C-alpha positions, 0 to 999 in steps of 0.5 A, a space after each residue: 089486104 085488109 084481112 092481112 092487116 086485121 090478122 096482124 092487129 089481133 096477133 099484137 093484141 094477144 102478145 101484149 095481153 100475154 106480156 101484161 099477164 106474166 108481169 102480174 104473175 111475177 109480182 106476186 111471186 117476189 121473195 121477201 127482202 130479208 128471209 127468215 134465216 137472217 131474221 132468226 140469226 141476226 145479233 141483237 142487243 136491248 136498248 137500255 137506260 144508263 147514266 147520262 155521264 160524260 168522259 174527260 180524256 186525259 194524257 198521262 204516264 205510269 210512275 213509281 209509287 214514291 212511298 215504295 221507292 228508295 234512292 241509294 247513295 254512298 255514305 263515303 267516297 271511294 272507288 267502285 270495286 264490284 257491282 252485284 246487280 244490274 238494271 231491272 233486277 229484283 233485290 231483297 232488302 239488305 242485299 249487297 248492290 255494290 262494294 266500294 274501296 274507300 280510304 274513309 272506311 279505312 280511316 274510320 276502322 283505324 279510329 275505332 281501333 285506336 279508340 278501343 285501345 285508348 279506353 283500355 289504357 285509360 281503364 288500366 290507368 284509372 285502376 292503378 290511380 285508384 289503388 294508389 289513392 286508396 294507399 295514400 300514394 296519390 291525391 284525390 285530384 289524380 284520381 279525378 283526372 284519371 276518371 275524366 280521362 277514362 270517360 273521355 276515352 269511352 265517349 270517343 269510342 262510342 263516337 267511333 262506333 256510331 260512325 262505323 255503324 253508319 258507314 257499315 264498312 270494314 277493312 277499307 271496304 264499304 258495301 252498298 245494300 238495298 234498303 227495301 225489296 224491289 226492282 232496280 229501276 235506275 243504276 248510275 255507276 259502273 265498275 272502277 268509277 269514282 264515287 264522291 260523298 259530296 256528289 248528290 247523284 244516287 247510285 241506284 233507285 229501287 222501287 216496289 212495283 206491286 203498286 204504281 201511280 198513274 199521273 195525268 195532266 188536266 187542262 184548265 177547261 176540264 179542271 172544274 169537272 175533275 173531283 177526288 174519287 172520280 172513277 177512271 179507266 186507264 189504257 196503255 199503248 202497250 195494251 190498248 184493249 185492256 182497261 185498268 179501273 181506278 179512282 183519282 186519289 190525289 189532285 195536285 192543286 198547282 198549275 204548271 206554268 209551262 204546260 198550263 195543266 194540273 196533275 191528278 194521281 191514281 194509285 193502282 195495284 200492279 201484281 202482274 207487273 204489266 204497268 211499267 214506269 214511264 209508260 204512256 197512258 190514257 186516262 178516261 174520267 167518268 164525270 158524275 152522272 146527271 140522269 138517265 138516258 136511253 143507250 144502244 151499242 154504237 155499232 147498231 147505228 146506220 147513217 143515211 142522208 145525215 139521219 140515223 136509223 136502227 133495225 129493230 127486231 120485233 115479232 120475228 120481223 125487222 123494221 127500220 126505225 129513225 132515231 135521234 142521236 144525242 151523243 156517242 162514245 167508243 162503246 155506246 150511243 145515247 139516243 131517243 126514239 126508242 123504248 127501253 127493251 127494244 131489240 136493235 140489230 148489231 150485225 150486218 145492219 147496213 146490209 139489212 137496212 139496204 135490203 129493207 129500204 130498196 123496195 
């Protein structure tokens, strides 16, 4: 019996010994947390010093450049006979936009014809009176009166010509022409509609959209940070990923009592006509820098237990390094705890962090 118990004890001791030996062998053959292939192919970016600048985000919209915009009015009353253009059309300077049938134009044309006839009659009368005066058959006063009548007729003819040149009509028709080249951005008439001269509504608005304005609202809290010449980046809802760079070229130093905001303006080239009037826009203003600070791409950050870390690649190894996040924006993180030139991992950094810290 004692012999059997002794044999069992020896067997258990052998099993335990072998088990411990295997565990030790396994621990020496563990693979590294991150293999060489990942180290070689991971994307990195260098930490770099950059201006410690702030951004102020403003809401605004695209507006026409008023110096390149013209409102078109009718100089006479009448009825719209034909409309030659539609909203959004591009027109050349002098192109006919619409034609009105107007009694005022007919009256002006009649006045001009009568003035021309009166001048011709006065001229002939003056010539006849002159001949009679030279033949002693008319008095000097008659001759002077004929001259006065002729001069009055000339004056009336000049007035009629000026009125006719202003209205630009003929045969009771008044043509509305484009004063500048550009796009028809407003149209307030339809066929057969009546137009009155005393109506202050414009018929068309034409604007050259090769240059537009971006107007943005600045709240009172940000007013002291906005300056003439500040660099801005403009984004639109239509193309949010495209940045349109510009500078503030005018500050309207008037506060709107309704919105408690002040407007600023950015003049911007628009050669491809991507920016259209009334588009909503976001304006990011770069406030003047106060110094230099270390920056890294914002996607390099790893947050764990309310602390920030980055993966640094050095000597073909990956190391976890804790940093202090000072501030961040859409693209950059401003940090301390690194050195300019350190290569930080910007792809799969969370996976690599977990692999490096799990052991």
